[in-house]
C-alpha positions in Angstrom: 15.2 -11.5 10.9 13.0 -8.7 9.7 9.6 -8.4 11.4 6.9 -8.2 8.7 4.8 -5.1 9.0 1.2 -5.1 8.0 -1.5 -2.5 7.3 -1.5 0.6 9.4 1.4 -0.7 11.6 3.8 -0.5 8.6 2.8 3.0 7.8 3.2 4.1 11.4 -0.5 4.8 11.8 -2.3 4.7 15.2 -6.1 4.5 15.7 -6.9 6.3 18.9 -10.3 6.4 20.5 -12.7 8.9 18.8 -15.7 10.8 19.9 -17.3 9.9 16.6 -17.3 6.1 17.0 -21.1 5.8 17.0 -21.3 7.9 13.9 -18.6 6.0 12.2 -20.4 2.7 13.0 -23.7 4.0 11.5 -21.8 5.3 8.4 -20.2 2.0 7.9 -23.5 0.1 8.1 -25.0 2.6 5.6 -22.0 2.2 3.2 -22.2 -1.5 3.2 -25.8 -1.3 2.0 -25.1 1.5 -0.5 -22.1 -0.3 -2.1 -23.9 -3.6 -2.5 -25.4 -2.2 -5.7 -22.3 -0.5 -7.0 -22.9 0.6 -10.6 -19.7 2.4 -11.6 -16.0 1.5 -11.5 -15.2 3.8 -8.5 -17.9 2.5 -6.3 -17.3 -1.1 -7.4 -13.7 -0.8 -6.2 -14.8 0.7 -2.9 -17.3 -2.2 -2.5 -14.4 -4.6 -3.0 -12.3 -2.8 -0.5 -15.1 -3.0 2.1 -15.8 -6.7 1.5 -13.7 -8.5 4.1 -15.6 -11.8 4.5 -16.7 -12.9 1.0 -13.8 -13.3 -1.4 -16.1 -14.2 -4.3 -18.0 -10.9 -3.9 -14.7 -8.9 -3.5 -13.3 -10.4 -6.7 -16.5 -9.7 -8.6 -16.4 -6.0 -7.6 -12.7 -5.6 -8.3 -13.1 -7.4 -11.7 -16.0 -5.1 -12.6 -13.8 -2.0 -11.9 -10.8 -3.5 -13.8 -12.9 -4.4 -16.9 -14.6 -1.0 -17.0 -11.2 0.9 -16.7 -8.5 -1.5 -17.9 -5.5 0.7 -17.3 -6.4 2.1 -13.9 -3.4 0.9 -11.9 -5.3 0.8 -8.6 -7.9 -1.5 -10.0 -5.1 -3.7 -11.6 -3.3 -3.9 -8.4 -6.3 -4.7 -6.2 -7.5 -7.5 -8.5 -4.0 -8.9 -8.9 -3.5 -9.0 -5.1 -6.9 -10.5 -4.5 -6.3 -13.2 -7.0 -3.2 -14.3 -5.0 -5.5 -15.7 -2.3 -5.6 -19.5 -2.3 -9.2 -20.1 -3.1 -10.6 -23.4 -4.4 -12.1 -23.6 -6.8 -10.3 -20.8 -8.6 -12.8 -18.0 -9.0 -13.8 -16.9 -12.6 -12.1 -13.5 -12.5 -8.8 -15.1 -11.6 -9.2 -18.2 -13.7 -9.7 -16.3 -17.0 -6.5 -14.3 -16.8 -3.3 -14.3 -14.7 -4.2 -11.1 -12.9 -0.9 -10.7 -11.2 1.0 -11.0 -14.5 -1.6 -8.7 -16.1 -0.8 -6.0 -13.5 3.0 -6.5 -14.1 2.6 -6.1 -17.9 0.4 -3.0 -17.7 2.5 -1.4 -14.9 5.9 -2.4 -16.4 8.1 0.2 -14.6 6.8 -0.7 -11.1 8.8 -3.2 -9.1 6.0 -4.2 -6.7 4.1 -6.6 -9.0 7.5 -8.2 -10.0 8.2 -8.7 -6.4 4.9 -10.5 -5.9 5.6 -12.6 -9.0 8.9 -13.6 -7.4 7.1 -14.6 -4.2 4.7 -16.7 -6.2 7.5 -18.4 -8.0 9.3 -19.2 -4.8 6.1 -20.8 -3.3 5.9 -23.0 -6.4 9.4 -24.1 -5.9 10.7 -22.2 -9.0 14.0 -21.0 -7.5 15.6 -19.7 -10.7 12.4 -17.9 -11.7 12.1 -16.3 -8.3 15.7 -15.1 -8.4 15.2 -13.7 -11.9 12.2 -11.7 -10.8 14.0 -10.3 -7.8 16.9 -9.2 -10.1 14.3 -7.6 -12.3 12.8 -5.8 -9.2 16.2 -4.2 -8.5 16.1 -2.5 -11.9 12.6 -1.0 -11.4 12.4 2.8 -11.7 9.7 3.0 -9.0 7.9 1.0 -6.4 4.3 1.7 -5.7 1.6 -0.4 -4.1 -0.9 2.5 -4.5 -1.6 2.9 -0.8 -1.0 6.6 -1.3 -4.1 6.9 -3.6 -6.5 5.2 -1.2 -7.4 8.3 1.0 -8.3 10.4 -2.1 -10.5 7.7 -3.6 -12.4 7.1 -0.4 -12.8 10.9 0.1 -14.0 11.4 -3.4 -17.0 9.2 -2.6 -17.6 10.1 1.1 -17.4 13.8 0.8 -20.7 13.8 -1.2 -22.7 11.9 1.4 -25.3 14.2 3.1 -26.4 14.2 6.7 -23.1 13.2 8.2 -20.6 15.6 9.8 -17.7 16.3 7.3 -15.2 15.3 10.1 -16.8 11.9 10.4 -16.7 11.4 6.6 -13.1 12.5 6.5 -12.1 10.3 9.4 -13.9 7.4 7.8 -12.0 7.9 4.6 -8.7 7.9 6.5 -9.7 4.8 8.4 -10.8 2.8 5.3 -7.7 3.9 3.4 -5.4 2.5 6.2 -7.2 -0.8 6.6 -5.8 -4.1 5.3 -2.4 -5.6 5.0 0.5 -4.9 2.7 0.5 -7.6 0.1 4.3 -7.4 -0.6 5.4 -7.7 3.0 5.2 -11.5 3.4 6.6 -12.4 0.0 9.5 -10.0 0.5 10.2 -11.6 3.9 10.1 -15.1 2.5 12.4 -14.1 -0.4 14.9 -11.9 1.3 14.8 -12.2 5.1 14.1 -15.9 5.9 17.2 -18.0 5.5 15.4 -21.3 4.8 16.6 -22.0 1.3 17.9 -25.6 1.2 19.5 -25.2 -2.3 22.7 -23.5 -1.0 23.9 -22.8 -4.5 21.0 -20.3 -5.0 21.6 -18.4 -1.7 24.4 -16.2 -2.9 22.5 -15.2 -6.1 19.3 -14.4 -4.1 21.2 -12.5 -1.4 22.8 -10.3 -4.1 19.5 -9.7 -5.8 17.8 -9.0 -2.5 20.4 -6.5 -1.5 20.0 -4.6 -4.8 16.2 -4.8 -4.7 16.1 -3.5 -1.1 18.4 -0.6 -1.9 16.2 0.2 -4.9 13.0 0.1 -2.8 14.6 2.3 -0.2 15.5 4.9 -2.8 12.4 4.8 -5.0 9.5 3.6 -2.9 6.4 5.7 -3.1 5.6 5.2 0.6 7.7 5.2 3.8 6.7 1.6 4.4 8.3 0.5 1.2 11.4 2.6 1.8 11.9 1.5 5.4 11.5 -2.2 4.6 13.7 -1.9 1.6 16.5 -0.4 3.6 16.2 -3.3 6.2 16.3 -5.8 3.4 19.4 -4.2 2.0 21.0 -4.3 5.4 20.1 -8.0 6.0 21.5 -9.0 2.6 24.5 -6.7 2.6 27.7 -8.3 1.2 30.1 -6.7 3.7 30.3 -4.2 6.5 30.6 -1.2 4.2 27.4 -2.1 2.4 25.7 -2.8 5.7 26.7 0.6 7.1 25.4 2.3 3.9 22.0 0.5 4.3 21.8 1.5 8.0 22.5 5.2 7.1 19.8 5.0 4.4 17.4 3.6 6.9 18.2 6.3 9.4 17.6 9.0 6.7 14.2 7.5 5.8 13.2 7.6 9.5 14.4 11.2 9.8 12.4 12.3 6.8 9.2 10.5 8.1 9.7 12.2 11.4 10.0 15.6 9.7 6.9 14.9 7.7 5.0 14.2 10.9 6.1 17.5 12.3 5.1 19.7 9.3 1.9 17.8 8.1 -1.2 19.4 9.6 -2.7 17.3 12.4 -6.1 16.9 10.8 -6.8 13.8 12.9 -6.8 15.9 16.1 -8.8 18.6 14.4 -11.5 16.0 13.6 -12.0 15.5 17.3 -12.5 19.2 18.1 -15.7 20.5 19.6 -15.4 23.6 17.4 -17.0 23.3 14.0 -14.6 25.7 12.4 -11.6 23.7 13.7 -13.1 20.5 12.3 -13.8 22.2 9.0 -10.2 23.3 8.8 -9.1 19.7 9.5 -11.2 18.4 6.7 -9.7 20.9 4.3 -6.2 19.9 5.4 -7.0 16.2 5.0 -8.4 16.7 1.5 -5.3 18.6 0.5 -3.0 16.0 1.9 -5.0 13.1 0.3 -4.8 14.9 -3.1 -1.1 15.5 -2.8 -0.3 11.9 -1.8 -2.5 10.5 -4.6 -0.7 12.7 -7.1 2.9 12.1 -6.1 3.0 9.3 -3.5 3.4 9.6 0.2 7.1 10.3 0.3 7.3 13.0 -2.4 4.2 14.7 -1.0 5.9 14.8 2.4 9.1 16.2 0.9 7.0 19.0 -0.6 5.5 19.8 2.8 8.9 19.8 4.4 10.3 22.1 1.7 7.4 24.5 2.1 7.9 24.6 5.9 11.5 25.6 5.4 10.6 28.7 3.3 
């Protein structure tokens, strides 16, 4: 059985105690007031991200961003995932359009929305449709849930706020970007790791599809979370010992790359805590550079560039 990772846990993040906690709390309270009156797509999306108690408000903010910039994949993904929540009555932004299918259509080479469609089909008892979606997932050229873009988007807004130490703003951007769960984790577990399918004729087909989808995620995921879980799914559903050993080697290689990345990536989180303003400023610059690199290429490729640069 695969343990389902969520949020920061899946990305290997840890939230240690910080000297800035009181400042972060004040900034959070200020942000919640500021973003209530979001008037542009970027701030509307941030307001949706920050809204963790009122699904109606969250959907309204996400929909405003999505309508204003129809092809922004982050807005598409956020609204698609939010509309997966079982809310009755169905909220207008979700009732008007199948937002998950809309994301899949507009982000056609991305396997993540197809994976979520597979999970939805399975929950509806549509076994053939679920298997077909997982087979489609295995053919996807890339897998991106857009977690890699979140730090840069938060930083683009927070860096302009006056009267708050830059280290506090950067730390807040990192914290907000790491919040929340990974929408694909539970559906993937239900599809490819839980052996509860009573229709035994479908099990071999789904196992084969899951093994291929897991291998594809492990090779082409934008984040280490996607790659690690993909490798485990490939291992769980391996057809034989040879395929299982290959999946295990792939998993070990992913872990090794992530460890290398941790060694060569600047420790800006520690720099934020420094008593020296110059050290904090350096950490903020390093964070901004990392956020930009991850947003542009995805976490894994950005890490690989850092590793390559360190070897020169």
